[in-house]
One Martini backbone bead per residue (centre of mass of N, CA, C, O) as a GRO file, in nm:
protein
  385
    1MET     BB    1   7.051  10.568  10.914
    2ASP     BB    2   7.208  10.881  10.930
    3ILE     BB    3   7.386  11.144  10.820
    4GLU     BB    4   7.515  11.236  11.087
    5THR     BB    5   7.641  10.965  11.161
    6ALA     BB    6   7.808  10.920  10.900
    7LEU     BB    7   7.966  11.217  10.959
    8THR     BB    8   8.078  11.134  11.274
    9ARG     BB    9   8.121  10.842  11.328
   10GLY     BB   10   8.465  10.798  11.332
   11VAL     BB   11   8.535  11.082  11.243
   12SER     BB   12   8.796  11.310  11.169
   13GLU     BB   13   8.752  11.425  10.857
   14ILE     BB   14   8.623  11.688  10.627
   15LEU     BB   15   8.682  11.748  10.278
   16PRO     BB   16   8.631  12.074  10.285
   17SER     BB   17   8.330  11.995  10.409
   18LYS     BB   18   8.054  11.890  10.574
   19LYS     BB   19   7.843  12.077  10.447
   20GLY     BB   20   7.905  12.006  10.151
   21LEU     BB   21   7.842  11.701  10.170
   22GLU     BB   22   7.554  11.724  10.268
   23SER     BB   23   7.454  11.873  10.016
   24ALA     BB   24   7.526  11.654   9.809
   25MET     BB   25   7.347  11.429   9.940
   26ALA     BB   26   7.073  11.587   9.920
   27LYS     BB   27   7.066  11.601   9.596
   28GLY     BB   28   7.189  11.296   9.580
   29LYS     BB   29   7.361  11.052   9.438
   30ILE     BB   30   7.663  10.926   9.539
   31THR     BB   31   8.014  10.851   9.483
   32LEU     BB   32   8.202  10.597   9.655
   33TYR     BB   33   8.527  10.507   9.816
   34GLN     BB   34   8.756  10.229   9.887
   35GLY     BB   35   9.085  10.119   9.923
   36PHE     BB   36   9.243   9.777   9.886
   37ASP     BB   37   9.540   9.638   9.945
   38PRO     BB   38   9.673   9.307   9.868
   39SER     BB   39   9.911   9.230  10.117
   40SER     BB   40   9.703   9.009  10.212
   41PRO     BB   41   9.461   8.744  10.251
   42SER     BB   42   9.332   8.954  10.469
   43LEU     BB   43   9.114   9.117  10.618
   44HIS     BB   44   9.060   9.355  10.885
   45LEU     BB   45   8.964   9.547  11.147
   46GLY     BB   46   9.059   9.810  11.014
   47ASN     BB   47   8.887   9.765  10.753
   48MET     BB   48   8.605   9.756  10.893
   49ILE     BB   49   8.571  10.056  10.934
   50GLY     BB   50   8.536  10.127  10.631
   51LEU     BB   51   8.309   9.927  10.562
   52ARG     BB   52   8.102  10.053  10.754
   53LYS     BB   53   8.094  10.329  10.619
   54LEU     BB   54   8.001  10.232  10.345
   55ALA     BB   55   7.737  10.098  10.453
   56GLN     BB   56   7.605  10.361  10.545
   57PHE     BB   57   7.585  10.486  10.261
   58GLN     BB   58   7.429  10.254  10.136
   59ALA     BB   59   7.176  10.286  10.325
   60LEU     BB   60   7.133  10.589  10.195
   61GLY     BB   61   7.170  10.527   9.860
   62HIS     BB   62   7.461  10.504   9.778
   63LYS     BB   63   7.744  10.462   9.577
   64VAL     BB   64   7.953  10.175   9.609
   65ILE     BB   65   8.312  10.119   9.608
   66PHE     BB   66   8.516   9.829   9.592
   67LEU     BB   67   8.860   9.868   9.595
   68ILE     BB   68   9.116   9.689   9.434
   69GLY     BB   69   9.477   9.715   9.461
   70ASP     BB   70   9.639   9.538   9.223
   71PHE     BB   71   9.849   9.762   9.146
   72THR     BB   72   9.933   9.920   9.408
   73GLY     BB   73  10.022   9.661   9.562
   74MET     BB   74  10.296   9.633   9.400
   75ILE     BB   75  10.419   9.892   9.524
   76GLY     BB   76  10.338  10.011   9.796
   77ASP     BB   77  10.244  10.170  10.067
   78PRO     BB   78  10.437  10.419  10.249
   79THR     BB   79  10.266  10.465  10.482
   80ASP     BB   80  10.432  10.472  10.782
   81LYS     BB   81  10.721  10.397  10.658
   82SER     BB   82  11.069  10.342  10.739
   83ALA     BB   83  11.049  10.142  10.493
   84ALA     BB   84  11.040   9.961  10.234
   85ARG     BB   85  10.845   9.763  10.081
   86LYS     BB   86  10.771   9.465   9.974
   87LYS     BB   87  10.745   9.354   9.672
   88LEU     BB   88  10.482   9.237   9.470
   89THR     BB   89  10.352   9.013   9.280
   90ARG     BB   90  10.099   8.934   9.079
   91GLU     BB   91  10.053   8.653   9.202
   92GLU     BB   92  10.033   8.742   9.499
   93ILE     BB   93   9.795   8.932   9.465
   94LEU     BB   94   9.589   8.726   9.351
   95GLN     BB   95   9.598   8.544   9.599
   96ASN     BB   96   9.514   8.754   9.820
   97LEU     BB   97   9.220   8.850   9.677
   98LYS     BB   98   9.021   8.605   9.664
   99GLU     BB   99   8.852   8.684   9.957
  100TYR     BB  100   8.761   8.988   9.964
  101LYS     BB  101   8.462   8.987   9.886
  102SER     BB  102   8.358   8.787  10.104
  103GLN     BB  103   8.459   8.955  10.342
  104ALA     BB  104   8.316   9.225  10.270
  105GLY     BB  105   8.022   9.081  10.261
  106LYS     BB  106   7.982   9.098  10.580
  107ILE     BB  107   7.917   9.424  10.544
  108LEU     BB  108   7.854   9.434  10.258
  109SER     BB  109   7.641   9.473   9.968
  110PHE     BB  110   7.628   9.279   9.646
  111THR     BB  111   7.316   9.301   9.664
  112GLY     BB  112   7.027   9.422   9.539
  113LYS     BB  113   6.925   9.752   9.494
  114ASN     BB  114   7.229   9.859   9.623
  115PRO     BB  115   7.501   9.755   9.508
  116ALA     BB  116   7.809   9.691   9.541
  117GLU     BB  117   8.119   9.759   9.376
  118VAL     BB  118   8.375   9.594   9.199
  119LYS     BB  119   8.717   9.703   9.169
  120PHE     BB  120   9.018   9.740   8.957
  121ASN     BB  121   9.310   9.937   8.909
  122SER     BB  122   9.434   9.785   8.658
  123GLN     BB  123   9.229   9.874   8.441
  124TRP     BB  124   9.386  10.171   8.423
  125LEU     BB  125   9.691  10.166   8.515
  126SER     BB  126   9.804   9.940   8.305
  127THR     BB  127   9.715  10.143   8.042
  128LEU     BB  128   9.905  10.359   8.077
  129SER     BB  129  10.083  10.585   7.932
  130ILE     BB  130  10.351  10.780   7.945
  131GLU     BB  131  10.205  11.037   7.855
  132GLU     BB  132   9.971  11.019   8.058
  133PHE     BB  133  10.139  11.016   8.317
  134LEU     BB  134  10.287  11.286   8.274
  135GLU     BB  135  10.030  11.454   8.282
  136ILE     BB  136   9.945  11.378   8.566
  137ALA     BB  137  10.221  11.456   8.713
  138SER     BB  138  10.209  11.773   8.638
  139HIS     BB  139  10.020  11.835   8.910
  140PHE     BB  140  10.304  11.798   9.051
  141THR     BB  141  10.547  11.839   9.288
  142THR     BB  142  10.826  11.736   9.447
  143SER     BB  143  10.771  11.887   9.714
  144GLN     BB  144  10.493  11.763   9.767
  145LEU     BB  145  10.586  11.457   9.778
  146GLN     BB  146  10.837  11.496   9.998
  147GLU     BB  147  10.666  11.608  10.261
  148ARG     BB  148  10.640  11.356  10.388
  149ASP     BB  149  10.712  11.244  10.691
  150MET     BB  150  10.846  10.963  10.627
  151PHE     BB  151  11.050  11.079  10.426
  152GLN     BB  152  11.193  11.276  10.615
  153GLU     BB  153  11.281  11.063  10.821
  154ARG     BB  154  11.456  10.898  10.630
  155LEU     BB  155  11.650  11.120  10.537
  156ARG     BB  156  11.757  11.187  10.825
  157ALA     BB  157  11.850  10.865  10.850
  158GLY     BB  158  11.973  10.782  10.557
  159LYS     BB  159  11.740  10.686  10.388
  160SER     BB  160  11.553  10.561  10.136
  161VAL     BB  161  11.367  10.687   9.844
  162PHE     BB  162  11.168  10.552   9.619
  163ALA     BB  163  11.015  10.610   9.322
  164HIS     BB  164  10.761  10.429   9.359
  165GLU     BB  165  10.676  10.567   9.626
  166PHE     BB  166  10.663  10.861   9.526
  167LEU     BB  167  10.418  10.777   9.309
  168TYR     BB  168  10.174  10.655   9.461
  169PRO     BB  169   9.969  10.901   9.493
  170ILE     BB  170   9.912  10.923   9.189
  171PHE     BB  171   9.781  10.651   9.145
  172GLN     BB  172   9.563  10.676   9.361
  173GLY     BB  173   9.445  10.945   9.256
  174TYR     BB  174   9.345  10.828   8.976
  175ASP     BB  175   9.108  10.661   9.073
  176SER     BB  176   8.907  10.901   9.105
  177VAL     BB  177   8.900  10.964   8.804
  178ALA     BB  178   8.823  10.686   8.676
  179MET     BB  179   8.547  10.679   8.870
  180ASN     BB  180   8.411  10.951   8.929
  181VAL     BB  181   8.408  11.065   9.219
  182ASP     BB  182   8.288  11.232   9.528
  183LEU     BB  183   8.416  11.013   9.737
  184GLU     BB  184   8.661  10.944   9.996
  185VAL     BB  185   8.760  10.671  10.200
  186GLY     BB  186   8.971  10.681  10.507
  187GLY     BB  187   9.226  10.689  10.683
  188ASN     BB  188   9.410  10.943  10.837
  189ASP     BB  189   9.683  10.824  10.702
  190GLN     BB  190   9.556  10.891  10.391
  191LEU     BB  191   9.540  11.196  10.324
  192PHE     BB  192   9.754  11.246  10.109
  193ASN     BB  193   9.640  11.051   9.892
  194MET     BB  194   9.350  11.178   9.884
  195LEU     BB  195   9.446  11.466   9.795
  196ALA     BB  196   9.556  11.380   9.524
  197GLY     BB  197   9.276  11.312   9.411
  198ARG     BB  198   9.157  11.593   9.442
  199THR     BB  199   9.350  11.734   9.249
  200LEU     BB  200   9.279  11.563   8.992
  201VAL     BB  201   8.975  11.611   8.977
  202LYS     BB  202   8.994  11.917   8.945
  203ALA     BB  203   9.187  11.915   8.690
  204LEU     BB  204   9.031  11.679   8.503
  205LYS     BB  205   8.705  11.736   8.595
  206GLY     BB  206   8.609  12.006   8.742
  207LYS     BB  207   8.562  11.891   9.046
  208GLU     BB  208   8.447  11.779   9.342
  209LYS     BB  209   8.627  11.615   9.612
  210TYR     BB  210   8.573  11.425   9.880
  211VAL     BB  211   8.704  11.381  10.223
  212LEU     BB  212   8.702  11.093  10.449
  213THR     BB  213   8.822  11.051  10.767
  214LEU     BB  214   8.937  10.802  10.992
  215LYS     BB  215   8.974  10.659  11.263
  216LEU     BB  216   9.197  10.474  11.456
  217LEU     BB  217   9.300  10.160  11.568
  218THR     BB  218   9.478  10.179  11.866
  219ASP     BB  219   9.726  10.133  12.068
  220PRO     BB  220   9.890  10.250  12.348
  221THR     BB  221  10.138  10.346  12.144
  222GLY     BB  222   9.976  10.437  11.857
  223LYS     BB  223   9.943  10.189  11.702
  224LYS     BB  224   9.802  10.037  11.454
  225MET     BB  225   9.586   9.804  11.373
  226GLY     BB  226   9.774   9.539  11.207
  227LYS     BB  227   9.988   9.365  11.001
  228THR     BB  228  10.246   9.540  11.042
  229GLU     BB  229  10.229   9.528  11.378
  230GLY     BB  230  10.125   9.225  11.471
  231ASN     BB  231   9.790   9.291  11.570
  232VAL     BB  232   9.604   9.121  11.406
  233ILE     BB  233   9.250   9.096  11.305
  234ASN     BB  234   9.085   8.880  11.115
  235LEU     BB  235   8.808   8.808  10.913
  236SER     BB  236   8.912   8.493  10.892
  237ASP     BB  237   8.869   8.435  11.163
  238SER     BB  238   8.753   8.270  11.397
  239PRO     BB  239   8.525   8.326  11.632
  240THR     BB  240   8.706   8.247  11.877
  241ASP     BB  241   8.958   8.407  11.795
  242MET     BB  242   8.831   8.684  11.769
  243TYR     BB  243   8.721   8.708  12.051
  244GLY     BB  244   8.988   8.657  12.206
  245LYS     BB  245   9.156   8.888  12.079
  246ILE     BB  246   8.977   9.115  12.185
  247MET     BB  247   9.009   9.034  12.489
  248ALA     BB  248   9.336   9.089  12.467
  249LEU     BB  249   9.298   9.369  12.466
  250PRO     BB  250   9.325   9.659  12.581
  251ASP     BB  251   9.108   9.845  12.763
  252ASN     BB  252   9.185  10.136  12.616
  253ILE     BB  253   9.038  10.029  12.329
  254THR     BB  254   8.728   9.992  12.363
  255GLU     BB  255   8.597  10.265  12.301
  256ALA     BB  256   8.698  10.280  12.008
  257GLY     BB  257   8.576  10.011  11.916
  258VAL     BB  258   8.280  10.087  11.954
  259GLU     BB  259   8.276  10.331  11.760
  260LEU     BB  260   8.413  10.181  11.494
  261LEU     BB  261   8.263   9.862  11.516
  262THR     BB  262   7.981   9.987  11.611
  263ASP     BB  263   7.626  10.073  11.723
  264LEU     BB  264   7.670  10.126  12.002
  265LYS     BB  265   7.580  10.351  12.252
  266ALA     BB  266   7.691  10.178  12.504
  267SER     BB  267   7.889  10.086  12.782
  268PRO     BB  268   7.993   9.927  13.025
  269LYS     BB  269   8.179  10.018  13.299
  270ASN     BB  270   8.300   9.754  13.290
  271PRO     BB  271   8.569   9.662  13.105
  272PHE     BB  272   8.510   9.358  13.062
  273ASP     BB  273   8.213   9.388  12.967
  274ALA     BB  274   8.272   9.581  12.734
  275LYS     BB  275   8.454   9.382  12.573
  276LYS     BB  276   8.243   9.160  12.539
  277LYS     BB  277   8.049   9.334  12.374
  278LEU     BB  278   8.243   9.391  12.145
  279ALA     BB  279   8.311   9.102  12.063
  280PHE     BB  280   8.025   9.009  12.001
  281ASP     BB  281   7.954   9.223  11.779
  282VAL     BB  282   8.179   9.160  11.580
  283VAL     BB  283   8.118   8.858  11.540
  284ARG     BB  284   7.828   8.898  11.449
  285GLN     BB  285   7.887   9.055  11.185
  286VAL     BB  286   8.079   8.827  11.057
  287HIS     BB  287   7.923   8.534  11.172
  288GLY     BB  288   7.691   8.572  11.367
  289ASP     BB  289   7.495   8.498  11.635
  290LYS     BB  290   7.567   8.201  11.695
  291GLU     BB  291   7.881   8.231  11.689
  292ALA     BB  292   7.895   8.447  11.907
  293GLN     BB  293   7.776   8.270  12.135
  294ASN     BB  294   7.984   8.042  12.116
  295ALA     BB  295   8.232   8.221  12.172
  296SER     BB  296   8.138   8.319  12.447
  297ASN     BB  297   8.117   8.040  12.581
  298PHE     BB  298   8.407   7.952  12.534
  299PHE     BB  299   8.541   8.179  12.692
  300GLU     BB  300   8.407   8.129  12.964
  301LYS     BB  301   8.502   7.834  13.007
  302THR     BB  302   8.815   7.865  12.940
  303PHE     BB  303   8.894   8.161  13.085
  304GLN     BB  304   8.700   8.197  13.339
  305LYS     BB  305   8.685   7.871  13.435
  306GLY     BB  306   8.928   7.679  13.314
  307GLU     BB  307   8.840   7.507  13.083
  308THR     BB  308   8.869   7.250  12.867
  309PRO     BB  309   8.815   7.187  12.564
  310LYS     BB  310   8.651   6.939  12.385
  311ASN     BB  311   8.729   7.043  12.083
  312LEU     BB  312   9.024   6.942  11.979
  313LYS     BB  313   9.307   6.971  11.839
  314VAL     BB  314   9.484   6.711  11.654
  315VAL     BB  315   9.820   6.579  11.693
  316THR     BB  316  10.025   6.344  11.515
  317LEU     BB  317  10.317   6.166  11.616
  318LYS     BB  318  10.602   5.960  11.591
  319GLU     BB  319  10.701   6.061  11.842
  320ARG     BB  320  10.760   6.009  12.206
  321ALA     BB  321  10.975   6.251  12.210
  322LEU     BB  322  11.036   6.610  12.296
  323PRO     BB  323  11.124   6.904  12.287
  324LEU     BB  324  10.936   7.167  12.357
  325LEU     BB  325  10.999   7.335  12.107
  326ASP     BB  326  10.918   7.111  11.900
  327LEU     BB  327  10.633   7.063  12.007
  328VAL     BB  328  10.517   7.345  11.956
  329PHE     BB  329  10.580   7.357  11.652
  330ALA     BB  330  10.406   7.094  11.581
  331THR     BB  331  10.120   7.235  11.619
  332LYS     BB  332  10.099   7.495  11.419
  333GLU     BB  333  10.060   7.772  11.623
  334VAL     BB  334  10.337   7.866  11.507
  335PRO     BB  335  10.550   8.028  11.271
  336SER     BB  336  10.808   7.965  11.466
  337ARG     BB  337  11.071   7.888  11.667
  338SER     BB  338  11.115   8.169  11.787
  339GLU     BB  339  10.821   8.197  11.888
  340ALA     BB  340  10.821   7.948  12.067
  341LYS     BB  341  11.051   8.042  12.252
  342ARG     BB  342  10.922   8.301  12.350
  343LEU     BB  343  10.674   8.175  12.483
  344ILE     BB  344  10.821   7.994  12.685
  345LEU     BB  345  10.994   8.217  12.833
  346GLN     BB  346  10.706   8.382  12.898
  347GLY     BB  347  10.481   8.162  12.989
  348GLY     BB  348  10.292   8.056  12.716
  349ILE     BB  349  10.320   7.742  12.817
  350ASP     BB  350  10.101   7.462  12.858
  351VAL     BB  351  10.119   7.141  13.027
  352GLU     BB  352   9.873   7.021  13.178
  353GLU     BB  353   9.850   7.310  13.344
  354THR     BB  354  10.169   7.354  13.309
  355THR     BB  355  10.422   7.571  13.331
  356ILE     BB  356  10.684   7.592  13.076
  357ASN     BB  357  11.032   7.754  13.041
  358ASP     BB  358  11.188   7.506  12.885
  359PRO     BB  359  11.288   7.434  12.564
  360THR     BB  360  11.471   7.157  12.638
  361ARG     BB  361  11.257   6.994  12.753
  362GLU     BB  362  11.162   6.675  12.785
  363MET     BB  363  10.874   6.531  12.618
  364THR     BB  364  10.620   6.322  12.670
  365ILE     BB  365  10.418   6.119  12.432
  366PRO     BB  366  10.131   5.993  12.456
  367LYS     BB  367   9.884   5.815  12.305
  368GLU     BB  368   9.644   5.984  12.446
  369GLY     BB  369   9.779   6.248  12.516
  370VAL     BB  370   9.855   6.609  12.519
  371VAL     BB  371   9.785   6.923  12.661
  372ILE     BB  372   9.826   7.234  12.484
  373LYS     BB  373   9.894   7.571  12.565
  374VAL     BB  374   9.890   7.843  12.332
  375GLY     BB  375   9.890   8.081  12.494
  376LYS     BB  376   9.563   8.217  12.544
  377MET     BB  377   9.386   8.054  12.295
  378LYS     BB  378   9.534   7.765  12.244
  379PHE     BB  379   9.442   7.418  12.183
  380VAL     BB  380   9.632   7.101  12.200
  381LYS     BB  381   9.647   6.763  12.098
  382VAL     BB  382   9.919   6.537  12.155
  383LYS     BB  383  10.018   6.249  11.977
  384SER     BB  384  10.122   5.917  11.951
  385LYS     BB  385  10.168   5.622  11.756
   0.00000   0.00000   0.00000
């Protein structure tokens, strides 16, 4: 990894300048970080973009901090939200972050000569006195904070902007001060929050803080891939699920995926082959070479050649017959009955290779079992006792 690649591949913008950051890196070891609010139990492919960028700087010998926003996560980042996030309790946050280090460790190194460091922003934010916070907040005007696009959109729509959301950039900005960093990395949708940190570092530390924003992995509608938009691919997903979900992405997202999620120099011209290469490389990074090859083989046999997988998940029910809606929900491969009904009506459920789109149809469940394909990716054998 070279400095030029670290500062250009997948990069949207560097402030105040790329030249200045290059100079700072050339002079010696810099400290950089990215924050991850634990709003769900798993990091996802969007987070992997930032983790990979941190890993590039780590490979160049710089000090990387993996910051878990266990305090800011309770507030909820309002970025790009048309309504306030549901506030999370301390207990929910602690439960969500349990696997964050092990998931991030698939990309970053937390051991060795230059280990990344894990920090939690509750360490400093939860101990701030009212006087200290008021002093920090005095470096911003209300007009600066309310100029955010999503706040303006809400106000125009007659929706509320809550005080805790209004103050979020100040809390996130103070992370940079508390850790005395030289650089913050984040998605380009985080620019406002990251610049708040730049303001505070300059005011309270009297030094420069650089900001490096990354391109986002977006779907054809322009929405970023992630948990909020419902198109998330989690780092905790199994190799076969991760591979299959990437293969299910639209073709026109492949080029961005290769740039942001891999070190591949070029992709095959055929869109399907290019996506297979992307899927393989992402699974390889997260799960290893062997699992990536197994996932590739599974996909080829199951989806390209139409074979039913040999090692199926088996669900045993006491009922001998059920309406299709209840049967699909019983597989536990859908989060709700409404999602099961949606899949059935859209032709997303096959029973023994036959598509059935009537949720009320009574289905017999033999003792030897019936194979149900749920969506594009999941196969379940359901048996009766």
